C-alpha positions as CSV (number, residue, x, y, z in Angstrom):
1,X,51.1,89.4,133.5
2,X,50.3,92.3,130.8
3,X,47.5,93.1,132.6
4,X,49.5,93.9,136.0
5,X,52.5,96.5,133.5
6,X,49.4,99.0,132.8
7,X,47.8,98.7,136.5
8,X,50.6,99.5,137.7
9,X,51.7,102.7,135.1
10,X,47.5,103.7,135.5
11,X,48.3,103.9,139.4
12,X,51.6,105.5,139.1
13,X,49.8,107.7,137.2
14,X,46.6,108.7,139.1
15,X,49.4,108.7,142.0
16,X,51.4,111.7,140.2
17,X,48.2,113.8,139.1
18,X,47.0,113.5,142.4
19,X,50.3,114.9,143.8
20,X,50.5,117.8,141.1
21,X,46.3,118.5,141.9
22,X,46.7,118.7,145.3
23,X,50.3,120.5,145.7
24,X,49.0,123.5,143.4
25,X,45.8,123.3,146.3
26,X,48.5,123.5,148.9
27,X,50.4,126.3,147.0
28,X,46.5,128.3,146.5
29,X,45.6,128.4,150.1
30,X,49.0,129.1,151.6
31,X,49.0,131.8,149.2
32,X,45.7,133.4,149.8
33,X,46.7,133.3,154.6
34,X,50.0,134.5,153.1
35,X,49.3,137.7,150.6
36,X,49.2,141.2,151.6
37,X,45.6,142.4,151.3
38,X,46.7,145.9,149.8
39,X,49.5,146.0,146.9
40,X,51.1,149.4,147.1
41,X,51.7,152.0,144.0
42,X,54.6,150.9,142.7
43,X,53.6,147.3,143.0
44,X,51.2,147.8,140.8
45,X,52.9,149.6,138.4
46,X,54.6,148.3,134.5
47,X,58.3,147.6,135.2
48,X,60.2,148.2,132.0
49,X,64.1,147.8,133.5
50,X,64.4,150.4,135.1
51,X,63.0,153.3,133.4
52,X,58.9,155.1,133.4
53,X,57.0,153.3,131.1
54,X,55.4,155.0,128.1
55,X,52.2,154.6,127.6
56,X,50.5,151.1,127.8
57,X,52.3,148.2,128.3
58,X,49.6,145.9,125.8
59,X,50.6,146.5,122.4
60,X,49.1,144.7,119.7
61,X,51.5,144.0,117.1
62,X,51.2,143.2,113.5
63,X,50.1,139.3,112.4
64,X,52.5,140.1,109.8
65,X,55.3,140.0,112.5
66,X,53.4,136.6,113.3
67,X,53.6,134.6,110.3
68,X,57.1,136.1,109.8
69,X,58.3,134.3,112.3
70,X,56.1,131.0,111.8
71,X,57.7,130.8,108.7
72,X,61.1,131.2,109.5
73,X,59.8,128.1,112.5
74,X,59.0,125.9,109.6
75,X,62.0,126.6,106.9
76,X,64.2,126.4,110.1
77,X,63.0,123.0,110.6
78,X,63.3,122.1,107.1
79,X,66.5,122.7,106.6
80,X,67.0,119.6,109.7
81,X,64.9,116.9,107.9
82,X,67.8,117.9,105.0
83,X,70.7,117.6,106.9
84,X,69.3,114.7,107.7
85,X,68.4,113.1,103.9
86,X,72.0,114.6,103.3
87,X,73.5,111.9,105.7
88,X,72.3,108.7,104.3
89,X,72.1,110.7,101.0
90,X,74.4,108.2,99.5
91,X,71.9,104.8,100.7
92,X,69.1,106.7,99.1
93,X,70.2,106.4,95.4
94,X,68.1,108.1,92.8
95,X,65.2,107.8,94.8
96,X,66.3,109.8,97.3
97,X,67.6,112.6,94.8
98,X,64.3,113.2,93.3
99,X,62.2,112.9,96.5
100,X,64.9,115.8,98.1
101,X,64.0,117.7,94.6
102,X,60.6,117.5,95.3
103,X,61.0,118.2,98.6
104,X,62.8,121.6,98.2
105,X,60.1,122.2,95.5
106,X,57.3,121.9,97.4
107,X,59.0,124.2,99.9
108,X,59.7,126.8,97.0
109,X,56.2,126.7,96.0
110,X,54.8,128.0,99.7
111,X,57.7,130.5,100.1
112,X,56.6,132.0,96.4
113,X,52.3,131.7,97.9
114,X,54.5,133.8,101.2
115,X,55.8,136.5,98.3
116,X,52.5,136.5,96.8
117,X,50.6,137.5,99.8
118,X,53.3,139.9,101.0
119,X,53.6,138.4,104.4
120,X,57.6,138.4,104.2
121,X,57.3,141.9,103.6
122,X,58.8,143.4,106.9
123,X,56.9,147.1,107.1
């Protein structure tokens, strides 16, 4: 009885994958048939909110911006954990308090490390 459930799930999974692959192939075929072969010069130009572009659209941002964004995401997600902990604080007693202090301590160490490495400086 249990094996038939997995069999039906496998059939639906394979059918779904087949449907997606067939849709992609049909869309690619229709695109090749209906595509205009010679795009206009204006179509190939970079569009920047109606303004004439200055320079190339490919700009390499400093790596520090990405690391700063990742730090923001890490600390933002940690706030979710702290809020969930705060909801059940009374049930956790002293063990929960010590545990959250350890958690915040690890976050503080990560923040100090990032600060020492110069990641938090914007320029």
